C-alpha positions in Angstrom: -5.2 -22.2 15.4 -7.1 -25.5 15.3 -10.5 -24.5 14.1 -12.0 -25.6 10.8 -11.4 -22.1 9.4 -7.7 -22.3 10.5 -7.4 -25.7 8.8 -8.8 -24.3 5.5 -6.5 -21.2 5.8 -3.5 -23.5 6.0 -4.6 -25.3 2.9 -5.2 -22.0 1.1 -1.7 -21.0 2.0 -0.2 -24.3 0.8 -2.1 -24.1 -2.5 -1.0 -20.5 -3.0 2.6 -21.3 -2.3 2.7 -24.1 -4.7 1.1 -22.0 -7.4 3.5 -19.2 -6.8 6.4 -21.6 -6.8 5.3 -23.1 -10.1 5.0 -19.6 -11.7 8.1 -18.1 -10.0 10.8 -16.4 -12.0 13.7 -17.8 -10.0 15.6 -14.6 -10.5 16.7 -11.6 -8.5 17.8 -8.8 -10.8 16.2 -5.5 -9.8 18.5 -3.0 -8.1 16.6 -3.0 -4.8 16.2 -6.7 -4.9 19.9 -7.4 -5.4 21.0 -4.9 -2.7 18.5 -6.5 -0.3 19.9 -9.9 -0.9 23.4 -8.6 -0.5 22.4 -7.1 2.8 21.1 -10.4 4.0 24.3 -12.2 2.9 26.3 -9.5 4.7 24.3 -10.0 7.9 25.1 -13.7 7.8 28.7 -12.6 8.2 28.0 -10.0 10.9 28.3 -7.0 8.6 25.9 -4.4 7.2 28.0 -3.0 4.3 27.4 -4.4 0.8 29.1 -4.5 -2.6 28.9 -1.3 -4.6 25.8 -1.1 -6.7 22.5 0.8 -6.0 24.2 1.9 -2.8 25.3 4.9 -0.8 28.8 5.7 0.7 28.9 5.8 4.5 31.2 8.0 6.6 33.7 5.1 6.7 33.9 4.9 2.9 32.0 1.6 2.7 28.9 1.0 0.6 25.5 0.7 2.2 22.0 0.1 0.9 19.2 2.5 1.6 16.9 -0.5 2.2 15.7 -1.1 5.7 17.0 -4.3 7.3 13.7 -6.0 8.3 13.2 -8.2 5.2 16.9 -9.0 5.0 16.7 -10.3 8.6 13.6 -12.4 8.0 15.1 -13.9 4.9 18.3 -15.0 6.7 17.3 -18.7 7.2 16.5 -19.1 3.5 19.6 -17.1 2.4 21.7 -19.4 4.7 20.2 -22.5 3.0 20.9 -21.0 -0.4 24.5 -20.2 0.4 25.0 -23.7 1.7 23.6 -25.3 -1.4 25.8 -23.1 -3.6 28.9 -23.9 -1.6 28.2 -27.6 -1.9 28.2 -27.5 -5.7 31.1 -27.4 -8.1 29.6 -24.6 -10.1 31.7 -21.6 -11.2 31.2 -18.5 -9.0 28.8 -16.7 -11.4 26.5 -19.8 -11.5 26.7 -20.1 -7.7 25.4 -16.5 -7.5 22.5 -17.4 -9.8 21.7 -20.5 -7.7 21.6 -18.4 -4.5 19.3 -15.9 -6.2 17.1 -18.6 -7.5 16.5 -20.2 -4.1 16.0 -16.9 -2.3 13.6 -15.6 -5.0 10.9 -17.9 -3.5 10.9 -16.1 -0.2 8.0 -13.9 -1.2 6.1 -16.8 -2.5 6.0 -18.1 1.1 5.2 -14.6 2.5 2.3 -14.0 0.1 1.0 -17.5 0.7 0.8 -16.8 4.4 -0.9 -13.5 3.6 -3.6 -15.3 1.6 -4.1 -17.9 4.3 -4.5 -15.2 7.0 -6.8 -13.2 4.6 -9.1 -16.2 4.4 -9.0 -16.7 8.2 -9.7 -13.0 8.8 -12.7 -13.0 6.5 -14.1 -16.0 8.3 -13.6 -14.3 11.6 -15.7 -11.4 10.4 -18.5 -13.8 9.6 -18.0 -14.2 5.9 -19.1 -17.6 4.4 -16.3 -20.0 3.6 -16.7 -20.1 -0.1 -16.9 -16.2 -0.3 -13.8 -15.9 1.8 -12.0 -18.4 -0.5 -13.1 -16.4 -3.5 -11.8 -13.3 -1.9 -8.4 -14.9 -1.3 -8.3 -15.9 -5.0 -9.2 -12.3 -6.0 -6.4 -10.9 -3.8 -3.7 -13.4 -4.7 -4.2 -13.9 -8.5 -6.2 -10.9 -9.9 -4.0 -8.1 -8.4 -0.3 -7.2 -8.8 0.4 -9.1 -5.5 1.0 -12.2 -7.8 3.8 -10.3 -9.6 5.4 -9.2 -6.3 5.3 -12.8 -5.0 7.8 -13.5 -7.8 10.1 -10.8 -6.6 12.4 -10.1 -3.7 10.9 -6.7 -3.1 9.4 -5.6 0.3 5.8 -5.1 -0.7 4.5 -8.6 0.3 5.9 -8.3 3.8 4.5 -4.8 4.1 1.1 -6.1 3.0 1.2 -9.0 5.5 2.2 -6.6 8.3 -0.6 -4.1 7.5 -3.2 -6.9 7.2 -2.2 -8.3 10.6 -2.3 -4.9 12.2 -5.7 -4.0 10.7 -7.4 -7.3 11.7 -5.8 -7.4 15.1 -6.9 -3.8 15.8 -10.5 -4.4 14.4 -10.9 -7.3 16.8 -8.8 -5.9 19.7 -11.6 -6.6 22.2 -11.3 -10.3 21.7 -8.7 -12.8 23.0 -5.1 -12.4 21.8 -5.9 -10.2 18.8 -3.9 -7.2 20.2 -0.8 -9.4 19.9 -1.7 -10.0 16.3 -1.9 -6.3 15.7 1.5 -5.9 17.5 3.1 -8.5 15.2 1.7 -6.7 12.2 3.1 -3.3 13.3 6.5 -4.9 14.0 6.7 -6.5 10.6 5.4 -3.5 8.6 7.4 -0.8 10.2 10.6 -2.9 10.4 10.4 -3.7 6.7 9.9 -0.1 5.7 9.7 3.0 7.8 7.2 4.6 5.4 4.6 2.1 6.8 4.7 4.1 10.1 1.6 6.3 9.3 -0.4 3.2 8.5 0.7 1.4 11.6 -0.5 4.5 13.6 -3.9 4.3 11.9 -4.2 0.7 12.9 -3.2 1.6 16.5 -6.0 4.2 16.9 -8.9 1.7 17.5 -6.8 -0.1 20.2 -6.8 3.0 22.4 -10.6 2.6 23.0 -9.8 -0.8 24.7 -7.5 0.6 27.3 -3.7 0.6 27.9 -3.4 -3.2 28.5 -4.7 -4.0 25.0 -2.7 -1.2 23.4 0.6 -2.0 25.2 1.7 -4.9 22.9 1.4 -2.8 19.7 3.1 0.2 21.3 5.9 -2.1 22.4 6.2 -3.6 18.9 6.3 -0.1 17.4 9.1 0.9 19.9 11.1 -2.2 19.0 10.7 -1.5 15.2 11.8 2.2 15.6 14.7 1.2 17.8 15.8 -1.3 15.2 15.8 1.4 12.5 17.8 3.7 14.8 20.5 1.0 15.5 20.7 0.1 11.9 21.1 3.8 10.8 23.8 4.2 13.4 25.7 1.2 12.1 25.5 2.5 8.6 25.8 6.3 8.8 26.9 7.1 12.3 23.6 8.7 13.3 20.3 7.1 14.2 18.3 9.7 12.2 19.9 9.2 8.7 17.9 6.6 6.7 19.8 6.8 3.4 16.9 8.3 1.5 18.2 11.8 1.7 16.0 14.4 0.2 13.3 11.8 -0.6 12.7 11.5 3.2 12.0 15.3 3.5 9.1 17.6 2.4 11.3 18.6 -0.5 10.4 15.4 -2.3 6.6 16.2 -2.4 6.6 18.2 -5.6 3.9 16.4 -7.7 0.6 18.3 -8.1 -1.8 16.2 -6.0 -4.4 15.9 -8.7 -1.8 14.6 -11.1 -0.6 12.0 -8.6 -4.1 10.9 -7.7 -5.0 10.5 -11.4 -1.7 8.6 -11.9 -2.3 6.2 -8.9 -5.9 5.6 -9.6 -6.7 5.9 -13.3 -3.6 6.5 -15.5 -3.1 3.7 -18.1 0.5 3.1 -16.9 0.0 2.9 -13.1 -3.7 3.2 -12.3 -4.5 0.7 -9.6 -8.1 0.4 -10.9 -6.7 -1.1 -14.2 -4.1 -3.4 -12.4 -6.6 -4.6 -9.8 -10.1 -4.2 -11.4 -11.9 -5.7 -8.4 -11.3 -2.4 -6.7 -13.9 -0.7 -8.9 -16.6 -1.9 -6.4 -14.8 -0.5 -3.3 -16.7 2.9 -3.1 -20.1 1.3 -2.6 -18.5 -1.5 -0.6 -17.1 1.0 2.0 -20.4 2.9 2.1 -22.4 -0.3 2.7 -20.1 -1.8 5.4 -19.4 1.4 7.3 -23.1 2.3 7.3 -24.2 -1.1 8.7 -25.2 -1.2 12.4 -26.2 -4.0 14.7 -29.9 -3.1 14.4 -29.9 -3.0 10.6 -29.9 -6.3 8.6 -27.0 -6.9 6.3 -28.0 -6.7 2.7 -29.4 -9.9 1.1 -31.3 -10.7 4.3 -28.3 -11.9 6.2 -26.9 -10.4 9.4 -23.2 -10.4 9.9 -21.9 -12.5 12.8 -19.3 -9.8 13.6 -20.7 -6.5 12.4 -18.8 -4.1 14.6 -15.3 -5.6 14.0 -16.2 -5.6 10.2 -17.1 -1.9 10.4 -13.8 -1.1 12.3 -11.8 -3.0 9.7 -13.5 -1.0 6.9 -12.9 2.3 8.7 -9.2 1.4 9.2 -8.8 0.4 5.6 -10.5 3.5 4.3 -8.3 5.7 6.5 -5.2 3.9 5.2 -6.2 4.5 1.6 -6.9 8.1 2.1 -3.6 8.7 3.8 -1.8 6.6 1.1 -3.3 8.6 -1.8 -2.5 11.9 -0.1 1.0 10.8 0.8 2.1 9.1 -2.4 0.0 11.3 -4.7 2.2 14.3 -4.1 5.5 12.4 -3.9 7.9 13.1 -6.8 8.4 9.4 -7.5 4.7 8.6 -7.1 4.7 5.7 -9.5 7.4 3.7 -7.7 9.3 2.8 -10.9 10.6 0.3 -11.9 7.9 -1.9 -11.0 4.7 -3.5 -12.2 1.7 -1.3 -11.5 1.4 1.1 -8.6 4.0 -0.4 -6.3 3.3 1.9 -3.3 -0.4 0.8 -3.2 0.3 -3.0 -3.3 0.5 -3.2 0.6 -3.1 -1.7 0.7 -4.8 -4.2 -1.6 -5.7 -6.7 1.1 -7.4 -4.1 3.4 -9.5 -2.9 0.4 -10.4 -6.4 -0.7 -11.5 -7.4 2.8 -14.2 -4.7 2.5 -15.2 -6.0 -1.0 -15.5 -9.6 0.4 -17.7 -8.4 3.3 -20.1 -6.8 0.8 -20.1 -9.7 -1.7 -21.0 -12.2 1.0 -24.7 -12.8 0.7 -25.0 -10.2 -2.1 -27.2 -10.4 -5.2 -26.4 -12.7 -8.0 -25.8 -9.7 -10.3 -23.2 -8.2 -8.0 -21.4 -11.5 -7.7 -21.3 -11.8 -11.5 -19.8 -8.3 -11.8 -17.2 -9.3 -9.2 -16.3 -12.4 -11.1 -16.0 -10.5 -14.4 -13.7 -7.9 -12.8 -11.7 -10.8 -11.3 -11.3 -12.3 -14.7 -10.1 -9.0 -16.1 -7.6 -8.8 -13.3 -6.4 -12.3 -13.9 -5.7 -11.4 -17.6 -3.7 -8.4 -16.5 -1.6 -10.4 -14.1 -0.9 -13.2 -16.6 0.9 -10.6 -18.8 3.0 -9.6 -15.8 3.7 -13.2 -14.8 4.8 -14.2 -18.3 7.0 -11.2 -19.0 9.3 -9.7 -16.4 8.5 -6.0 -16.0 12.2 -5.1 -16.2 12.3 -6.7 -19.7 9.2 -4.7 -20.7 10.7 -1.5 -19.5 14.0 -2.1 -21.3 12.3 -3.0 -24.6 10.1 0.0 -24.3 13.1 2.3 -23.9 12.1 3.3 -20.4 15.2 1.7 -18.9 18.0 2.7 -18.5 16.5 5.9 -17.3 17.2 9.1 -19.3 15.6 11.6 -16.9 15.8 12.2 -13.2 13.1 10.9 -11.0 12.1 14.4 -10.1 11.6 15.4 -13.7 7.9 15.9 -14.4 8.4 14.2 -17.8 10.0 11.1 -16.2 8.5 8.1 -18.1 5.5 10.3 -18.9 4.5 8.3 -22.0 4.4 5.0 -20.1 2.5 6.6 -17.3 -0.1 8.6 -19.1 -0.3 7.7 -22.8 -2.6 4.8 -23.5 -0.6 3.9 -26.6 2.3 3.0 -24.3 0.4 1.1 -21.7 2.6 -1.4 -19.9 -0.4 -3.8 -19.6 -0.8 -4.0 -23.4 3.0 -4.1 -23.9 3.4 -7.1 -21.5 0.8 -9.0 -23.5 2.3 -8.0 -26.8 5.7 -9.3 -25.7 4.2 -12.5 -24.2 2.3 -13.4 -27.4 5.5 -12.8 -29.4 7.6 -14.9 -27.0 5.0 -17.7 -27.0 5.1 -17.8 -30.9 8.9 -18.0 -30.8 9.0 -20.8 -28.2 6.4 -22.8 -30.1 8.4 -22.5 -33.3 11.7 -23.6 -31.6 13.3 -20.1 -31.3 13.5 -19.9 -27.5 16.5 -17.9 -26.2 19.7 -19.6 -25.2 22.0 -18.4 -22.4 25.5 -18.6 -24.0 27.5 -17.3 -21.0 29.6 -15.1 -23.3 30.9 -11.6 -22.6 31.6 -9.7 -19.4 29.0 -10.5 -16.7 26.9 -7.6 -15.3 27.1 -8.1 -11.5 23.5 -7.0 -11.1 21.9 -9.2 -13.7 24.3 -12.1 -13.4 24.6 -12.5 -17.2 26.4 -10.6 -20.0 25.0 -8.0 -22.2 24.3 -10.4 -25.1 22.5 -12.9 -22.9 20.5 -10.0 -21.4 19.3 -9.0 -24.9 18.4 -12.6 -25.7 16.4 -12.8 -22.4 14.2 -9.9 -23.5 12.4 -12.8 -25.4 12.2 -15.0 -22.3 9.1 -16.2 -20.6 9.6 -15.4 -16.9 9.4 -18.9 -15.4 12.2 -20.5 -13.5 11.9 -23.8 -15.3 12.2 -22.1 -18.7 15.2 -20.2 -17.5 16.7 -23.6 -16.6 16.1 -24.8 -20.2 17.6 -21.6 -21.6 20.7 -22.3 -19.6 21.0 -25.7 -21.1 19.9 -27.9 -18.2 18.4 -31.3 -19.2 14.7 -30.9 -20.2 13.3 -34.1 -18.7 14.1 -33.4 -15.0 13.3 -29.7 -15.2 9.9 -30.2 -16.8 9.2 -33.1 -14.4 9.8 -30.8 -11.5 7.6 -28.1 -12.9 4.8 -30.6 -13.6 5.1 -32.0 -10.1 4.7 -28.5 -8.6 1.7 -27.8 -10.8 0.1 -31.1 -9.9 0.7 -30.5 -6.2 -0.8 -27.1 -6.5 -4.0 -28.5 -8.1 -4.2 -31.1 -5.3 -3.7 -28.5 -2.6 -6.3 -26.2 -4.2 -8.8 -29.1 -4.3 -8.1 -29.7 -0.6 -8.8 -26.1 0.2 -12.0 -26.1 -1.8 -13.3 -29.3 -0.1 -12.3 -27.9 3.3 -14.3 -24.7 2.6 -17.3 -26.8 1.5 -17.1 -28.8 4.7 -17.2 -25.6 6.7 -20.3 -24.6 4.9 -21.9 -28.0 5.5 -21.2 -27.7 9.3 -23.0 -24.4 9.7 
């Protein structure tokens, strides 16, 4: 890609990566994250079994993760680098493990940065003005929970990237090599998590109208992804059909009343996506306006879209994905996707929805743009709480973790899900303000390294309790661990300065695109 839009997209991705790197946590501590990392480390040695933890026992008596292997495979180069760095040091084994986790924790910063760059490029391809497309990328990357997942080693950012590639490739399937973009998206999304299969099939539907030649790449990619799952399942459990999810992969897991699940996913104070990503409040009329637009009808605001039909197809695909997601997850017993920040299962669908929002905001009235900016600001404030305080620390301090009820229990975390007095959004900010006061007054936590080390957390119980008062930034963790302040803070400031420089480059590049129109 050598067009001006592609150049700006690369600069958007660079700026986003540097911002994510500066605000990264540098830690991998969640059960799913740790087992995913252990799977990647095992693959480096030609194995698929992992240390006992959040694992299942295979027929051979070894421990296996229920996670799919797609992300572990894609992360292999970074894991290899991290392992090499750790081996080259004279650190004791526990610190080497923490170093590996720190390096690998930036994997999703790169994935999410690529996602934002492609989001910008896709919007430009649909005829959106450069500055509006840039604003949309900012909305997606920094006013939705995608920012928090960019700090994790969870699979949601890769799922999001795969679905966005599939959607845009399918919407523009009649042009050039876009069917291959759709194929890449299907391969990534389904390989990373098999539950992305329904959404991949939705993306494939528009390809059928363009004939078999344009559908074949995506069908081939889907076949490869499914074959990969089958081979991986065979290696773990001796059968290609066993995924490791057990009853959760059967209709028996769909026990939540649909209205309860829909309320929980959309509006509940604990998991409602409309509170965690306020920009989505404008999506109902956005979908109505985009889908209702035709080639012989001017786009609102007196402008006519350069690519109306692809935009309409993208909006239809996105709408179908959201309907299926709400029906699928709304009745699932574990609809909230705990432990996580916000509605984890809906994070991969944020980009498709926000593409529709951006399409409508381009050339819209000043009042609508003001509303969008206000919603974006609210979203930014929500994310800052999640960026500053690790959601696992908030759950532990609230008493939600360790879990005391089964996931299938209707009262599982019911207060945090449905009672506004226990809203995690408010709890994150309460903890962040407390922690900031403590840091300013010289009472930041210190990692002493005492006691038996929890293999999942990488620290002992006393250090774990101290870190409930931590601010979730890698460079502060380095200070908590006793590293010299000068080089650590210099590295953090250099990253921030580089991010500002890259963001300025992206803005100037977008303005130059506008001037060249």
